DRENBAVEX-552632 format. One record per residue (C-alpha): x, y negated, z negated; residue in three letters. Coordinates in nm, 2 decimals, always signed. Each point is the difference from the previous one (the first is absolute). Last residue first. Layout:
N
- X/Y/Z/ala
...
This chain:
489
- +7.04/-8.57/-10.31/asn
- +0.24/-0.18/-0.22/asp
- +0.36/+0.14/+0.07/gln
- +0.31/+0.16/-0.21/leu
- -0.17/+0.09/-0.23/pro
- +0.14/+0.00/-0.42/thr
- +0.29/+0.09/-0.17/lys
- +0.15/-0.35/-0.11/gly
- -0.10/+0.05/-0.34/trp
- +0.36/+0.22/+0.00/gly
- +0.16/-0.32/+0.14/leu
- -0.06/-0.15/-0.32/gly
- +0.12/+0.29/-0.19/gly
- +0.30/+0.07/+0.19/asn
- +0.13/-0.40/-0.04/val
- -0.10/+0.08/-0.40/leu
- +0.22/+0.29/+0.01/thr
- +0.26/-0.13/+0.17/asn
- +0.02/-0.34/-0.19/val
- -0.02/+0.15/-0.31/thr
- +0.29/+0.30/+0.08/pro
- +0.20/-0.34/+0.12/met
- -0.09/-0.21/-0.33/tyr
- +0.37/-0.16/-0.13/gly
- +0.19/-0.07/+0.34/ala
- -0.30/-0.07/+0.23/phe
- -0.16/-0.22/-0.23/val
- +0.31/-0.15/-0.02/ala
- +0.04/-0.01/+0.40/gln
- -0.38/-0.13/+0.02/val
- +0.07/-0.33/-0.23/val
- +0.30/-0.06/+0.20/ser
- -0.20/+0.04/+0.35/asn
- -0.28/-0.22/-0.17/val
- +0.29/-0.25/-0.12/leu
- +0.20/-0.01/+0.41/thr
- -0.44/-0.03/+0.14/ala
- -0.07/-0.31/-0.23/ile
- +0.34/-0.16/+0.14/asp
- -0.12/+0.05/+0.36/glu
- -0.36/-0.10/-0.03/glu
- +0.16/-0.31/-0.17/val
- +0.26/-0.03/+0.29/thr
- -0.30/+0.10/+0.27/gly
- -0.10/+0.34/+0.13/tyr
- +0.00/+0.37/-0.17/ala
- +0.19/+0.27/+0.01/met
- -0.02/+0.29/-0.32/ile
- +0.20/+0.24/-0.03/lys
- -0.01/+0.38/-0.12/leu
- +0.28/+0.27/-0.13/leu
- -0.02/+0.24/-0.32/pro
- -0.08/+0.32/+0.23/ser
- -0.37/+0.07/+0.06/met
- -0.09/+0.35/+0.03/asp
- -0.36/+0.00/+0.18/val
- -0.31/+0.14/-0.01/ser
- -0.33/-0.02/+0.20/leu
- -0.22/+0.38/+0.01/asp
- -0.34/+0.06/+0.15/thr
- -0.05/-0.26/+0.23/val
- -0.30/+0.00/+0.18/ala
- -0.17/+0.14/+0.29/leu
- -0.28/+0.21/+0.08/ala
- -0.15/-0.17/-0.30/asp
- -0.12/-0.30/+0.20/ser
- -0.28/+0.24/+0.13/ala
- -0.19/+0.03/-0.27/pro
- -0.02/+0.24/+0.04/thr
- +0.25/+0.21/+0.15/thr
- +0.12/+0.09/+0.36/met
- -0.29/-0.14/+0.28/gly
- +0.24/-0.24/+0.12/asp
- +0.37/+0.07/-0.12/thr
- +0.13/+0.03/+0.30/cys
- -0.09/-0.37/+0.10/thr
- +0.22/-0.18/-0.22/ala
- +0.27/+0.12/+0.24/leu
- -0.13/-0.28/+0.25/cys
- +0.12/-0.25/-0.27/gln
- +0.30/+0.03/+0.18/pro
- -0.11/-0.18/+0.31/his
- +0.21/-0.11/+0.32/gln
- +0.29/+0.32/-0.11/leu
- -0.32/+0.21/-0.10/ile
- -0.17/-0.03/+0.30/glu
- +0.29/+0.06/+0.21/gln
- +0.12/+0.32/-0.14/val
- -0.37/+0.13/+0.07/lys
- -0.20/+0.12/-0.27/ile
- -0.20/+0.32/+0.06/ala
- +0.24/+0.21/-0.18/asp
- -0.09/-0.23/-0.36/leu
- -0.40/+0.11/+0.08/ser
- +0.05/+0.38/+0.02/gln
- +0.21/+0.00/-0.29/arg
- -0.23/-0.19/-0.27/asn
- +0.17/-0.19/-0.26/val
- -0.01/+0.05/-0.36/leu
- +0.31/-0.25/-0.09/ala
- +0.08/-0.05/-0.37/arg
- +0.30/-0.20/+0.01/val
- +0.33/+0.00/-0.21/lys
- +0.24/-0.25/-0.07/val
- +0.35/+0.05/-0.15/thr
- +0.28/-0.24/-0.08/ala
- +0.36/+0.08/-0.12/ser
- +0.26/-0.27/-0.12/asn
- -0.16/-0.32/+0.06/leu
- +0.06/-0.34/+0.01/ala
- -0.18/-0.30/-0.01/ala
- -0.01/-0.29/+0.24/lys
- -0.27/-0.24/-0.09/val
- -0.06/-0.30/+0.26/ala
- -0.26/-0.31/-0.20/val
- -0.20/-0.21/+0.23/val
- -0.13/-0.32/-0.20/glu
- -0.32/-0.14/+0.00/thr
- -0.09/-0.30/-0.18/leu
- -0.38/-0.12/+0.02/thr
- -0.05/-0.40/-0.10/pro
- -0.05/-0.02/-0.35/gln
- -0.31/-0.18/-0.12/gly
- -0.14/+0.34/-0.14/pro
- +0.26/+0.26/+0.01/leu
- +0.05/+0.21/+0.30/asp
- +0.34/+0.21/+0.01/val
- +0.06/+0.25/+0.31/thr
- +0.31/+0.24/-0.02/leu
- +0.07/+0.16/+0.39/val
- +0.20/+0.35/-0.01/leu
- +0.24/+0.12/+0.21/val
- +0.14/+0.38/-0.08/ala
- +0.32/+0.17/+0.08/glu
- +0.05/+0.34/-0.13/val
- +0.38/+0.14/+0.01/val
- +0.13/+0.33/+0.02/leu
- +0.38/-0.09/+0.02/gly
- +0.11/+0.38/+0.04/pro
- -0.34/+0.24/+0.10/leu
- -0.14/+0.16/-0.29/asp
- -0.34/+0.07/+0.29/thr
- -0.33/+0.17/-0.09/thr
- -0.23/+0.03/+0.27/phe
- -0.40/+0.02/+0.08/gly
- -0.26/+0.25/+0.10/leu
- -0.24/+0.23/-0.21/thr
- -0.24/+0.22/+0.12/his
- +0.16/+0.35/+0.00/asn
- +0.37/-0.18/-0.14/glu
- +0.20/-0.23/+0.29/gly
- +0.26/-0.20/-0.15/ile
- +0.27/-0.15/+0.20/leu
- +0.28/-0.08/-0.20/his
- +0.28/-0.22/+0.05/leu
- +0.30/+0.05/-0.18/asn
- +0.15/+0.22/+0.30/pro
- +0.33/+0.18/-0.13/glu
- +0.33/-0.15/+0.14/asp
- +0.01/-0.36/+0.12/lys
- -0.23/-0.20/-0.19/gly
- -0.26/-0.20/+0.18/ala
- -0.04/-0.36/-0.11/val
- -0.31/-0.08/-0.23/gly
- -0.32/-0.19/+0.10/glu
- -0.34/-0.09/-0.11/leu
- -0.21/-0.32/+0.06/arg
- -0.25/-0.16/-0.08/leu
- -0.14/-0.37/+0.11/gln
- -0.31/-0.27/-0.12/arg
- -0.10/+0.15/-0.34/leu
- -0.21/-0.28/-0.19/asp
- +0.04/-0.15/-0.37/leu
- -0.26/-0.20/-0.13/ser
- -0.07/-0.26/-0.26/val
- -0.25/-0.25/-0.12/asn
- -0.32/+0.20/-0.12/glu
- +0.24/+0.36/+0.03/thr
- +0.09/+0.20/+0.29/arg
- +0.28/+0.26/+0.01/val
- +0.16/+0.24/+0.30/leu
- -0.22/-0.13/+0.28/asn
- +0.05/+0.16/+0.32/ala
- +0.02/-0.18/+0.33/asn
- +0.31/+0.17/+0.17/phe
- +0.13/+0.01/+0.32/ser
- +0.35/+0.12/+0.05/ala
- -0.09/+0.34/-0.12/val
- +0.34/+0.20/+0.03/asn
- +0.09/+0.31/-0.15/leu
- +0.31/+0.25/+0.07/ile
- +0.24/-0.21/+0.15/gln
- +0.33/+0.21/+0.02/val
- +0.26/-0.22/+0.02/val
- +0.31/+0.15/+0.20/his
- +0.29/+0.13/-0.19/asp
- -0.02/+0.37/+0.08/ala
- -0.34/+0.00/+0.25/trp
- +0.18/+0.31/+0.21/leu
- +0.00/+0.16/-0.30/ser
- -0.33/+0.06/-0.08/phe
- +0.01/+0.27/+0.29/arg
- -0.06/+0.38/-0.17/glu
- -0.20/-0.12/-0.27/ala
- -0.20/-0.29/+0.07/phe
- -0.04/+0.19/+0.35/leu
- -0.10/+0.29/-0.17/ser
- -0.33/-0.17/-0.19/lys
- -0.06/-0.20/+0.36/ile
- -0.02/+0.32/+0.16/val
- -0.26/+0.16/-0.31/ile
- -0.20/-0.31/-0.03/val
- -0.02/+0.03/+0.43/pro
- -0.14/+0.37/-0.04/pro
- -0.27/-0.02/-0.26/tyr
- +0.06/+0.25/-0.23/thr
- +0.08/-0.22/-0.33/asn
- -0.23/-0.27/+0.14/trp
- -0.35/+0.25/-0.08/asn
- -0.23/-0.19/+0.23/leu
- -0.39/-0.04/-0.23/ala
- -0.25/+0.28/+0.02/pro
- -0.33/-0.22/-0.05/gln
- -0.21/-0.18/-0.24/leu
- +0.24/-0.04/-0.25/val
- -0.11/-0.18/-0.34/his
- +0.26/-0.18/-0.13/pro
- +0.23/+0.09/-0.30/ala
- -0.04/-0.23/-0.25/pro
- +0.39/-0.25/-0.03/pro
- +0.23/+0.14/-0.33/glu
- +0.01/-0.24/-0.27/gly
- +0.25/-0.22/-0.04/pro
- +0.25/+0.05/-0.28/pro
- +0.08/-0.19/-0.27/leu
- +0.22/-0.31/+0.00/leu
- -0.19/-0.22/+0.22/leu
- -0.26/+0.00/-0.34/phe
- +0.21/-0.23/-0.13/glu
- +0.01/-0.27/+0.26/val
- -0.34/-0.10/-0.05/pro
- +0.06/-0.04/-0.39/glu
- +0.33/-0.17/+0.07/ala
- -0.06/-0.31/+0.16/ala
- -0.27/-0.09/-0.32/lys
- +0.35/+0.07/-0.27/arg
- +0.23/-0.22/+0.24/met
- -0.33/-0.28/+0.02/ala
- +0.04/+0.00/-0.35/ala
- +0.33/-0.01/-0.03/ser
- +0.10/-0.28/+0.22/gly
- -0.32/-0.17/-0.18/asp
- +0.13/-0.03/-0.32/gln
- +0.43/+0.08/+0.04/glu
- -0.01/-0.23/+0.33/val
- -0.25/-0.28/-0.01/ile
- +0.09/-0.04/-0.40/arg
- +0.39/-0.01/+0.12/ala
- -0.08/-0.24/+0.30/ile
- -0.19/-0.24/-0.27/ser
- +0.26/-0.01/-0.23/asn
- +0.30/-0.07/+0.33/cys
- -0.26/-0.25/+0.08/ile
- -0.03/-0.19/-0.33/leu
- +0.36/+0.09/-0.06/pro
- +0.16/-0.25/+0.29/ser
- -0.31/-0.23/+0.01/leu
- +0.13/-0.14/-0.34/thr
- +0.37/-0.12/+0.16/gly
- -0.10/-0.18/+0.31/gly
- -0.31/-0.14/-0.24/leu
- +0.22/-0.23/-0.17/val
- +0.22/-0.09/+0.30/leu
- -0.30/-0.07/+0.24/ile
- -0.15/-0.21/-0.34/leu
- +0.33/-0.24/+0.03/ala
- -0.04/-0.06/+0.35/ser
- -0.38/-0.08/-0.01/lys
- +0.04/-0.26/-0.28/pro
- -0.13/+0.09/-0.34/val
- -0.38/-0.20/-0.06/ala
- -0.19/+0.30/+0.19/lys
- +0.15/+0.25/-0.23/ala
- -0.07/-0.16/-0.32/glu
- -0.41/-0.05/+0.15/arg
- -0.01/+0.38/+0.10/ala
- +0.18/+0.11/-0.35/leu
- -0.29/-0.18/-0.16/pro
- -0.24/+0.15/+0.19/ser
- -0.23/-0.08/+0.27/ser
- +0.17/+0.10/+0.35/gly
- +0.22/-0.08/+0.21/gly
- +0.34/+0.03/+0.12/val
- +0.18/-0.05/+0.37/ala
- +0.35/+0.18/+0.11/ile
- +0.24/+0.01/+0.29/asp
- +0.30/+0.13/+0.08/thr
- +0.06/+0.30/-0.23/val
- +0.28/+0.25/+0.01/ala
- -0.05/+0.29/-0.19/leu
- +0.30/+0.26/-0.03/asp
- -0.18/+0.27/-0.19/ala
- +0.10/+0.34/-0.21/ser
- -0.19/+0.31/-0.05/cys
- +0.18/+0.33/-0.20/ser
- -0.15/+0.33/-0.09/thr
- -0.38/+0.00/+0.19/met
- -0.12/+0.34/-0.14/asn
- -0.24/+0.23/+0.17/leu
- -0.17/+0.25/-0.13/his
- +0.00/+0.37/+0.21/gly
- -0.14/+0.05/+0.37/phe
- +0.31/+0.10/+0.14/pro
- -0.09/+0.35/-0.08/met
- +0.14/+0.35/-0.17/pro
- -0.08/+0.35/+0.15/leu
- +0.06/+0.22/-0.26/ser
- -0.33/-0.12/-0.20/pro
- -0.20/+0.11/+0.27/ala
- -0.34/-0.09/-0.07/thr
- +0.02/-0.17/-0.30/asp
- +0.23/-0.26/+0.21/pro
- +0.30/-0.11/-0.20/tyr
- +0.12/-0.33/+0.11/phe
- +0.31/-0.17/+0.01/pro
- +0.11/-0.39/-0.05/gln
- +0.06/-0.27/+0.27/val
- +0.22/-0.24/-0.12/gln
- -0.04/-0.36/+0.14/val
- +0.30/-0.29/+0.04/thr
- -0.10/-0.34/+0.13/val
- +0.20/-0.31/+0.12/asn
- -0.18/-0.32/+0.13/leu
- +0.16/-0.27/+0.17/ala
- -0.14/-0.38/+0.09/ser
- +0.12/-0.17/+0.31/gly
- -0.34/-0.26/-0.02/arg
- -0.22/+0.00/-0.28/leu
- -0.34/-0.20/+0.00/thr
- -0.22/-0.05/-0.38/val
- -0.36/-0.09/-0.01/asn
- -0.05/-0.03/-0.42/ile
- -0.32/-0.01/-0.16/asp
- -0.04/-0.02/-0.36/leu
- -0.31/+0.04/-0.18/thr
- -0.10/-0.05/-0.35/gly
- +0.19/+0.09/-0.36/asn
- +0.25/+0.13/+0.21/ser
- -0.16/+0.24/+0.31/ala
- +0.19/+0.02/+0.36/leu
- -0.17/+0.04/+0.35/asp
- +0.31/+0.03/+0.26/val
- -0.04/-0.13/+0.35/asn
- +0.32/+0.18/+0.21/cys
- +0.19/-0.12/+0.26/thr
- +0.24/+0.26/+0.18/ile
- +0.37/+0.02/+0.12/gly
- +0.23/+0.30/-0.04/ile
- +0.33/-0.03/+0.15/gly
- +0.10/+0.34/-0.12/thr
- -0.17/+0.29/-0.16/leu
- +0.23/+0.30/-0.19/gln
- -0.15/+0.32/-0.08/val
- +0.21/+0.21/-0.24/asp
- -0.18/+0.38/+0.00/phe
- -0.01/+0.27/-0.25/glu
- -0.09/+0.37/+0.02/leu
- +0.01/+0.24/-0.28/val
- -0.03/+0.35/+0.10/leu
- +0.31/+0.03/+0.10/gly
- +0.22/-0.33/+0.00/ser
- -0.12/-0.32/+0.18/ser
- +0.19/-0.28/+0.03/asn
- -0.12/-0.09/+0.35/asn
- +0.09/-0.37/+0.11/thr
- -0.23/-0.25/+0.17/ser
- +0.01/-0.29/+0.22/gly
- -0.28/-0.23/+0.09/ile
- +0.05/-0.32/+0.23/arg
- -0.15/-0.32/+0.11/glu
- -0.30/-0.01/-0.22/val
- -0.28/-0.19/+0.08/thr
- -0.32/-0.13/-0.18/leu
- -0.25/-0.25/+0.08/gly
- -0.27/+0.10/-0.26/thr
- -0.01/+0.07/-0.38/cys
- -0.25/+0.04/-0.25/ser
- -0.16/-0.08/-0.32/gly
- -0.02/+0.13/-0.38/gly
- -0.03/-0.04/-0.37/arg
- +0.35/-0.04/-0.06/leu
- +0.05/-0.07/-0.31/thr
- +0.15/-0.38/-0.12/ala
- +0.33/-0.06/-0.24/ser
- +0.16/-0.36/-0.14/gly
- +0.16/-0.29/+0.16/met
- +0.31/+0.03/-0.11/gly
- +0.10/+0.34/+0.25/val
- -0.35/+0.08/+0.12/leu
- -0.06/+0.30/-0.10/asp
- -0.21/+0.22/+0.22/met
- -0.18/+0.31/-0.14/ala
- -0.19/+0.24/+0.28/gly
- -0.38/+0.15/-0.06/gly
- -0.15/-0.06/+0.35/ala
- +0.14/+0.17/+0.30/pro
- +0.13/-0.24/+0.34/leu
- -0.29/+0.03/+0.33/pro
- +0.24/+0.06/+0.28/ile
- -0.19/-0.20/+0.33/glu
- +0.12/+0.12/+0.29/ala
- +0.15/-0.27/+0.31/ser
- +0.34/+0.02/-0.02/val
- -0.02/+0.36/-0.07/ile
- -0.11/+0.08/+0.35/trp
- +0.25/-0.23/+0.22/ala
- +0.28/+0.23/-0.17/arg
- -0.20/+0.34/+0.05/leu
- -0.09/-0.07/+0.35/asp
- -0.29/-0.19/+0.17/pro
- -0.29/+0.21/+0.15/gly
- -0.12/+0.22/+0.24/arg
- +0.26/-0.10/+0.31/ser
- +0.35/+0.05/-0.27/arg
- -0.17/+0.38/-0.04/ala
- -0.06/+0.11/+0.35/glu
- +0.29/-0.25/+0.11/glu
- +0.24/+0.23/-0.23/ala
- -0.08/+0.39/+0.09/pro
- +0.29/+0.15/-0.21/leu
- +0.14/+0.25/+0.23/glu
- -0.04/+0.38/-0.02/ser
- +0.14/+0.10/+0.38/glu
- -0.24/-0.02/+0.27/ser
- +0.25/-0.04/+0.27/ala
- +0.16/+0.35/-0.07/ala
- -0.34/+0.12/+0.01/leu
- -0.04/-0.12/+0.35/ala
- +0.35/+0.21/+0.08/ala
- -0.11/+0.32/-0.17/ala
- -0.34/-0.02/+0.15/ala
- +0.06/+0.29/+0.28/arg
- +0.18/+0.24/-0.25/ala
- -0.26/-0.02/-0.23/ala
- -0.28/+0.05/+0.19/leu
- +0.16/+0.29/+0.15/val
- +0.01/+0.17/-0.31/val
- -0.37/-0.13/-0.12/val
- -0.12/+0.16/+0.34/ala
- +0.17/+0.32/-0.05/cys
- -0.27/+0.09/-0.29/thr
- -0.31/-0.09/+0.22/ala
- +0.12/+0.15/+0.28/leu
- +0.11/+0.34/-0.07/trp
- -0.27/+0.20/+0.09/arg
- +0.01/-0.13/+0.33/pro
- +0.38/+0.13/+0.08/met
- +0.28/-0.25/+0.13/ala
- +0.00/-0.21/-0.28/cys
- +0.34/+0.19/-0.14/phe
- +0.15/-0.11/+0.31/met
- -0.11/-0.38/-0.09/ala
- +0.21/+0.04/-0.34/ala
- +0.29/+0.11/+0.23/arg
- -0.03/-0.29/+0.23/lys
- -0.06/-0.28/-0.33/gln
- +0.28/+0.19/-0.16/val
- +0.25/-0.12/+0.32/gly
- -0.15/-0.34/+0.02/arg
- +0.08/-0.09/-0.41/gly
- -0.19/+0.11/-0.26/ala
- -0.07/-0.22/-0.33/arg
- -0.20/+0.25/-0.22/trp
- -0.37/+0.15/-0.13/leu
- -0.16/-0.34/+0.07/val
- -0.32/+0.00/-0.14/met
- -0.16/-0.30/+0.15/arg
- -0.33/-0.24/-0.18/thr
- -0.21/-0.23/+0.09/arg
- -0.29/+0.23/+0.23/tyr
- +0.03/+0.25/-0.31/pro
- -0.11/-0.25/-0.31/gln
- +0.17/+0.13/-0.29/phe
- -0.20/-0.18/-0.25/ser
- +0.14/-0.11/-0.31/ile
- -0.22/-0.08/-0.35/ala
- +0.09/+0.32/-0.15/arg
- +0.35/-0.12/-0.08/ala
- -0.09/-0.25/-0.16/trp
């Protein structure tokens, strides 16, 4: 998925730090020499953009989501849910039947509660659904056909699911939470409010002769085991098979990614290690970083992404915003500018370092309205490193005016014209790595969405607690595949 991310220069703002007026003036003094214009422009841009960036904090663009379709509560009401065949149903005092299929519509859920009972590598979660309402058309067989149309209101369901660890062949020492699923408990408190029976079997004819109130009492006691048995089959058979399938593409991320091929360079490029502005900024960080102590340091702010991360026939996940920031320490500088030969970048271990992203999930099923959900993800990092190969022509760089860079940051890309073939190889990510902290939070809009986000947060925290080395390896493996050119020419 990382390969799908396409950095677009005119949509990207790279900020070294938030700066006050005094820092802005000092930055302008450094820019007095023309040869330093390109690099110093970034510093000046950081100072001048501080107020504007403060107004563009990562917020959930709820209006965008709401204008494009129903929320989850409204969407699931119109969803048609198929019933799997194979379950047995015992109608007390009347006989038994076998589930052949059917479907349910009009699903409503008031609240979704969750409890994390995980221990080490064995994950276990208890999920409680309350205020359930649904109408189901159940297709049964009992020496003939038996059709039951039943409506539930104000019902509850409690299910506990356990996830076993999976030990991949590629890295047995890095287990993943993709093992067998077990349903360890299930209880259903079902309130049947309406029922209708049809079919040609003897059981159907017998059921039609029973008063509806009595039939509701009989059915209320037989639906609970049928539903729990169906859920167990879905979880332990279908769910376990899905986990094994999901592990296959993820497992290769445990292997170190290969290095990108060396570019074909056409002419000598600028050595950033000897470029005066880079030397000055490195010295500034080393000697004056305490000036920014306890202030927010915004390293990266991509205010308008439009990158697809996942796309299937019915589901897509898009990245819309991305931000990386932390708090400057009081002592040693913990934000380091990298200028090595033809490489520019940074490494940081700022206290409170976080990365925030805004994602848009779209689900488009046949015959259903499109569901669009906006989700904010906030993850804590111990450190982050970004290195970019920047093969730049020195003369072109010196010729750029500060005002041009401030108004059109994408003009910096013109400094790479004629440097490589293909031209896109002049700017490319060569190192993108993080050390994650065991903290991740997901936020969403709507009551049901918030309950689901709480459940997901519980799952993530349990995964972090038991599988943190694997998580870091997988994340950096995925980021490694993003070492691609930053521009397409």
